[in-house]
GUSE-677767 format. One record per residue: residue number from 1; residue in three letters; chain; x, y, z of N, C-alpha, C, O in turn. Coordinates in steps of 0.05 Angstrom, whole numbers, plus 5000, padded with zeros to 4 digits. Atoms other than C-alpha are relative to their C-alpha. Layout:
<rs>
NUM  ALA  A  X  Y  Z  X  Y  Z  X  Y  Z  X  Y  Z .
...
</rs>
This chain:
<rs>
1  MET  A  4975  5008  5013  3520  4313  5922  5021  5022  5005  5015  5045  5004 .
2  ASP  A  4979  4981  4997  3586  4345  5935  5017  5003  4975  5013  4988  4956 .
3  ILE  A  4984  4993  5024  3637  4374  5885  5018  4976  4993  5022  4970  4969 .
4  GLU  A  4982  5022  5006  3685  4315  5892  4986  4978  4986  4998  4966  4968 .
5  THR  A  5015  5021  5014  3632  4266  5871  4993  5008  4972  4995  4992  4953 .
6  LEU  A  5007  4991  5027  3611  4309  5812  5024  5002  4981  5022  4994  4958 .
7  PHE  A  4977  4994  5017  3680  4327  5786  5024  4981  5005  5045  4984  4992 .
8  GLY  A  4978  5018  4993  3724  4271  5815  5010  4985  4975  5034  4983  4971 .
9  GLY  A  4993  5015  5024  3723  4229  5751  5012  5018  4979  5031  5011  4965 .
10  THR  A  4991  4981  5020  3732  4290  5706  5028  5010  5007  5045  5013  4990 .
11  MET  A  4973  4991  4992  3792  4315  5747  5021  4979  4996  5043  4985  4987 .
12  ALA  A  4981  5022  5004  3826  4247  5745  5006  4997  4971  5029  4992  4963 .
13  LEU  A  4996  5002  5029  3815  4244  5670  5017  5023  4990  5035  5019  4973 .
14  THR  A  4984  4977  5008  3844  4314  5661  5029  4997  5009  5047  5002  4993 .
15  ILE  A  4973  5004  4991  3904  4298  5703  5014  4979  4984  5038  4981  4978 .
16  GLY  A  4989  5021  5017  3914  4235  5662  5009  5010  4973  5030  5003  4963 .
17  PHE  A  4993  4988  5026  3912  4274  5597  5024  5018  5002  5041  5018  4984 .
18  VAL  A  4977  4982  4997  3961  4326  5623  5025  4983  5003  5046  4990  4991 .
19  ALA  A  4976  5017  4996  4009  4271  5646  5008  4987  4974  5032  4985  4968 .
20  LEU  A  4995  5012  5026  4003  4236  5579  5012  5020  4980  5031  5013  4966 .
21  SER  A  4990  4980  5018  4015  4300  5540  5029  5008  5008  5045  5013  4990 .
22  LEU  A  4972  4994  4991  4077  4316  5582  5019  4978  4993  5042  4983  4984 .
23  ALA  A  4983  5023  5007  4104  4246  5571  5006  5000  4970  5028  4996  4961 .
24  CYS  A  4996  4999  5029  4093  4252  5496  5019  5022  4992  5035  5019  4974 .
25  THR  A  4983  4977  5006  4126  4320  5494  5029  4994  5007  5047  5000  4991 .
26  CYS  A  4973  5008  4992  4187  4293  5531  5012  4981  4979  5035  4983  4972 .
27  VAL  A  4990  5019  5020  4193  4235  5481  5006  5014  4974  5027  5008  4962 .
28  ILE  A  4995  4986  5025  4187  4281  5421  5024  5018  5002  5040  5018  4983 .
29  VAL  A  4977  4983  4997  4238  4330  5448  5026  4983  5001  5046  4990  4988 .
30  ALA  A  4976  5018  4998  4287  4274  5465  5007  4989  4972  5030  4987  4965 .
31  ALA  A  4995  5012  5026  4279  4243  5396  5010  5022  4981  5028  5016  4964 .
32  SER  A  4991  4979  5018  4287  4310  5360  5028  5009  5005  5041  5020  4988 .
33  ILE  A  4972  4993  4993  4352  4323  5396  5019  4976  4996  5040  4979  4985 .
34  GLY  A  4982  5024  5000  4380  4252  5401  5004  4988  4973  5026  4980  4966 .
35  LEU  A  4997  5014  5026  4366  4224  5331  5019  5015  4981  5036  5002  4969 .
36  PRO  A  4979  4987  5017  4404  4279  5293  5028  4997  5010  5047  4994  4995 .
37  MET  A  4973  5004  4989  4462  4272  5341  5011  4973  4992  5034  4970  4985 .
38  LEU  A  4991  5027  5007  4465  4197  5328  5006  4999  4970  5026  4986  4962 .
39  TYR  A  4996  5001  5028  4459  4208  5253  5027  5013  4993  5043  5001  4978 .
40  TYR  A  4975  4986  5007  4516  4259  5249  5025  4985  5012  5046  4986  4999 .
41  ARG  A  4978  5016  4989  4560  4216  5295  5006  4977  4981  5030  4971  4976 .
42  ASN  A  4996  5023  5018  4549  4157  5248  5013  5009  4974  5030  4996  4964 .
43  GLN  A  4988  4989  5024  4565  4200  5187  5029  5006  5004  5046  5001  4986 .
44  ARG  A  4972  4994  4994  4629  4224  5219  5017  4975  5002  5039  4974  4993 .
45  GLN  A  4985  5025  4997  4650  4153  5237  5004  4987  4972  5026  4976  4967 .
46  LYS  A  4997  5011  5027  4637  4131  5165  5023  5015  4985  5039  5002  4972 .
47  ALA  A  4979  4984  5014  4681  4188  5139  5027  4994  5011  5046  4992  4996 .
48  GLU  A  4974  5006  4988  4736  4173  5188  5010  4972  4992  5034  4969  4986 .
49  THR  A  4993  5027  5009  4735  4099  5169  5009  5001  4971  5029  4988  4964 .
50  LEU  A  4993  4998  5028  4737  4116  5095  5028  5013  4997  5044  5005  4981 .
51  MET  A  4974  4987  5002  4796  4163  5106  5023  4982  5010  5045  4983  4999 .
52  ALA  A  4979  5018  4989  4834  4110  5146  5005  4976  4982  5027  4967  4980 .
53  THR  A  4997  5025  5014  4821  4050  5101  4997  5002  4970  5002  4983  4955 .
54  GLY  A  5005  4996  5028  4804  4080  5033  5024  5004  4983  5047  5008  4993 .
55  THR  A  4979  4995  5020  4845  4088  4970  4995  5027  4988  4972  5033  4980 .
56  GLN  A  5003  4974  5012  4857  4157  4944  5003  4999  4970  5020  4985  4959 .
57  GLY  A  5000  4999  5029  4842  4171  4871  4991  5028  4992  4991  5047  5007 .
58  GLU  A  5011  4975  5009  4814  4226  4828  4976  4995  4983  4972  4973  4973 .
59  ALA  A  5025  5003  5014  4748  4238  4795  4995  5026  4983  5002  5048  4991 .
60  THR  A  5008  4978  5017  4723  4282  4738  4970  5001  5002  4956  4980  4999 .
61  ILE  A  5029  4997  4999  4653  4310  4744  4990  5001  4971  4996  5019  4956 .
62  LEU  A  5011  5002  5027  4615  4289  4681  4973  5014  4998  4967  5025  4977 .
63  ALA  A  5027  4987  5000  4546  4316  4700  4994  5009  5029  5003  4998  5048 .
64  LEU  A  5007  4988  4974  4517  4358  4756  4971  5008  4998  4962  5022  4979 .
65  GLU  A  5029  4994  5000  4443  4364  4774  4992  5009  5028  4997  4995  5048 .
66  ASP  A  5010  4991  4974  4411  4404  4830  4975  4984  5007  4957  4981  4990 .
67  THR  A  5023  5015  4992  4361  4363  4869  4977  5018  5010  4955  5009  5014 .
68  GLY  A  5020  4982  4989  4325  4425  4894  4998  5000  5030  4983  5016  5042 .
69  MET  A  4999  5002  4971  4339  4406  4966  5023  5016  5011  5044  5018  4999 .
70  ARG  A  4979  4985  4986  4379  4449  5014  5002  4989  5029  4982  4983  5041 .
71  ILE  A  4995  5008  4972  4410  4427  5080  5017  5022  5012  5040  5026  5004 .
72  ASN  A  4986  4977  4988  4430  4487  5123  5008  5020  4978  5030  5031  4979 .
73  ASP  A  4996  4982  5023  4424  4529  5059  5022  4991  4981  5029  5006  4963 .
74  ASN  A  4980  5011  5018  4476  4485  5025  4985  4982  4980  4968  4966  4988 .
75  PRO  A  5014  5016  5021  4453  4453  4958  5007  4971  5001  5030  4963  5006 .
76  ARG  A  4996  5028  5003  4444  4379  4952  4999  4994  4970  4979  5000  4957 .
77  VAL  A  4998  5004  5029  4466  4357  4883  5006  4971  4993  5017  4956  5010 .
78  LYS  A  4992  5027  5011  4472  4293  4841  5024  5006  4982  5023  5023  4965 .
79  VAL  A  4977  4997  5017  4540  4286  4809  5005  4972  4987  5003  4951  5000 .
80  LEU  A  4991  5024  5015  4561  4236  4756  5030  5002  4998  5041  5021  4986 .
81  LEU  A  4971  4999  4998  4634  4220  4768  5013  4978  4982  5002  4956  4980 .
82  GLU  A  4983  5021  5012  4687  4184  4727  5023  4998  5019  5040  5016  5022 .
83  ILE  A  4980  5004  4978  4732  4155  4781  5023  4984  4989  5019  4964  4975 .
84  ARG  A  4975  5014  5008  4804  4134  4769  5015  4994  5026  5023  5011  5041 .
85  LEU  A  4984  5010  4977  4839  4092  4822  5025  4986  4990  5024  4973  4969 .
86  PRO  A  4976  5015  5008  4910  4065  4818  4995  4970  4998  4984  4958  5017 .
87  GLY  A  5003  5029  5004  4909  3995  4790  4972  4991  4992  4968  4966  4991 .
88  HIS  A  5028  5007  5007  4835  3997  4770  4993  5016  4975  5003  5038  4971 .
89  PRO  A  5009  4985  5023  4802  4016  4704  4981  5022  5009  4967  5019  5029 .
90  PRO  A  5019  4978  4993  4763  4082  4705  4971  4989  4999  4964  4972  4983 .
91  TYR  A  5028  5008  5000  4689  4074  4721  4983  5025  5007  4993  5044  5019 .
92  GLN  A  5018  4978  4994  4628  4119  4728  4983  4993  5024  4975  4970  5028 .
93  LEU  A  5017  5004  4976  4587  4129  4791  4984  5025  5004  4994  5048  5002 .
94  GLN  A  5016  4978  4993  4529  4173  4809  4997  5002  5030  4992  4982  5043 .
95  LYS  A  5001  4996  4971  4528  4203  4879  4984  5025  5006  4987  5045  4991 .
96  THR  A  5014  4976  4991  4482  4252  4915  5015  5010  5025  5021  4994  5043 .
97  VAL  A  4983  4989  4979  4520  4298  4961  4992  5029  5006  4983  5044  4988 .
98  THR  A  5005  4973  4993  4510  4363  4999  5027  5015  4999  5047  5007  5010 .
99  ILE  A  4976  4985  5005  4561  4415  4978  4999  5027  5016  4980  5042  5012 .
100  PRO  A  5000  4974  4986  4579  4474  5025  5002  5022  4978  5017  5019  4959 .
101  LEU  A  5000  4978  5019  4566  4539  4988  5028  5010  4993  5034  5017  4970 .
102  ILE  A  4973  4989  5004  4638  4561  4997  5017  4981  4982  5037  4990  4971 .
103  ARG  A  4986  5019  5016  4661  4498  4960  4986  4995  4973  4996  4979  4957 .
104  LEU  A  5016  5005  5024  4609  4501  4904  5016  5005  4974  5011  4991  4954 .
105  SER  A  4985  4995  5024  4659  4530  4854  5018  4977  4992  5026  4974  4969 .
106  GLN  A  4983  5023  5005  4701  4466  4860  4984  4978  4986  4995  4960  4973 .
107  VAL  A  5017  5022  5010  4641  4423  4839  4986  5010  4975  4963  5018  4977 .
108  GLN  A  5011  4992  5025  4629  4440  4766  5006  4979  4979  5026  4963  4982 .
109  VAL  A  4995  5019  5021  4624  4398  4703  5028  5004  4989  5035  5027  4982 .
110  GLY  A  4972  4999  5010  4695  4382  4680  5021  5002  5022  5044  4999  5017 .
111  SER  A  4981  4997  4978  4726  4394  4748  5012  4972  5007  4999  4952  5006 .
112  VAL  A  4987  5024  4991  4777  4343  4772  5005  5004  5030  5016  5025  5038 .
113  MET  A  4997  4998  4971  4779  4329  4847  5009  4974  5011  5006  4953  4999 .
114  GLY  A  4992  5024  4986  4807  4280  4896  4976  4985  5011  4956  4998  5019 .
115  VAL  A  5021  5017  4988  4765  4222  4921  5013  4979  5018  5036  4972  5014 .
116  MET  A  4992  5023  4984  4772  4169  4975  4979  4979  4995  4955  4984  4996 .
117  VAL  A  5018  5022  5008  4742  4102  4956  5008  4975  5016  5031  4968  5019 .
118  ASP  A  4996  5026  4988  4733  4037  4994  5004  4981  4977  4984  4975  4962 .
119  PRO  A  4995  5017  5023  4766  3990  4943  4983  4974  5000  4980  4962  4979 .
120  THR  A  5016  5025  4999  4724  3931  4967  4971  5005  4991  4956  4987  4984 .
121  GLN  A  5027  4993  5007  4659  3969  4952  5000  5025  4982  4985  5044  4988 .
122  LYS  A  4996  4975  5016  4679  4019  4898  4976  5008  4985  4975  5031  4976 .
123  ASP  A  5024  4993  5014  4611  4017  4864  4978  5010  5019  4956  5017  5010 .
124  ASN  A  5019  4991  4980  4575  4037  4929  5004  5030  5004  5025  5038  5014 .
125  PRO  A  4996  4971  4996  4563  4113  4929  5006  5009  5028  5019  5029  5033 .
126  ASP  A  4994  4993  4972  4565  4113  5005  5029  4995  5007  5038  5005  5028 .
127  LYS  A  4972  5007  4994  4636  4087  5002  5019  5017  4983  5043  5010  4979 .
128  VAL  A  4984  4982  5015  4661  4144  4958  4997  5027  5012  4974  5037  5015 .
129  GLY  A  5001  4973  4988  4679  4211  4989  5015  5020  4983  5037  5014  4973 .
130  LEU  A  4987  4979  5014  4696  4275  4953  5019  5015  5018  5012  5022  5041 .
131  LEU  A  4981  4985  4985  4758  4311  4977  5000  5029  4991  5015  5036  4973 .
132  LEU  A  5001  4972  5007  4740  4384  4974  5019  5016  5017  5023  5010  5040 .
133  ARG  A  4980  4984  4985  4792  4435  4993  4989  5026  5010  5003  5041  5023 .
</rs>
């Protein structure tokens, strides 16, 4: 028996596993780069649409709760807002939002801040944006 006969099947199997692992690695790397890019592009488009079509109002922070989550070292918090829009009665809405550390002093119980709201979906937290300065 020669070496090719003894190890031919094993070498083909090894080459197959190496090729499969390289393909899986490429898929994982592409997904880990591409999916966040798509997510942030979508978030930016939502914000731009809200700024273009939304109604500006103001909100008072009634309650603030830390979720314990951090995104890029910025705290993710739940805020209970009382929102006032021109021509609409005030209403309350709870929203979870990531606050840049440098803006955290603006987001305190009792603070009044600007908001942009999609008037057709004013009870949808995703259609309410805080206007932090």
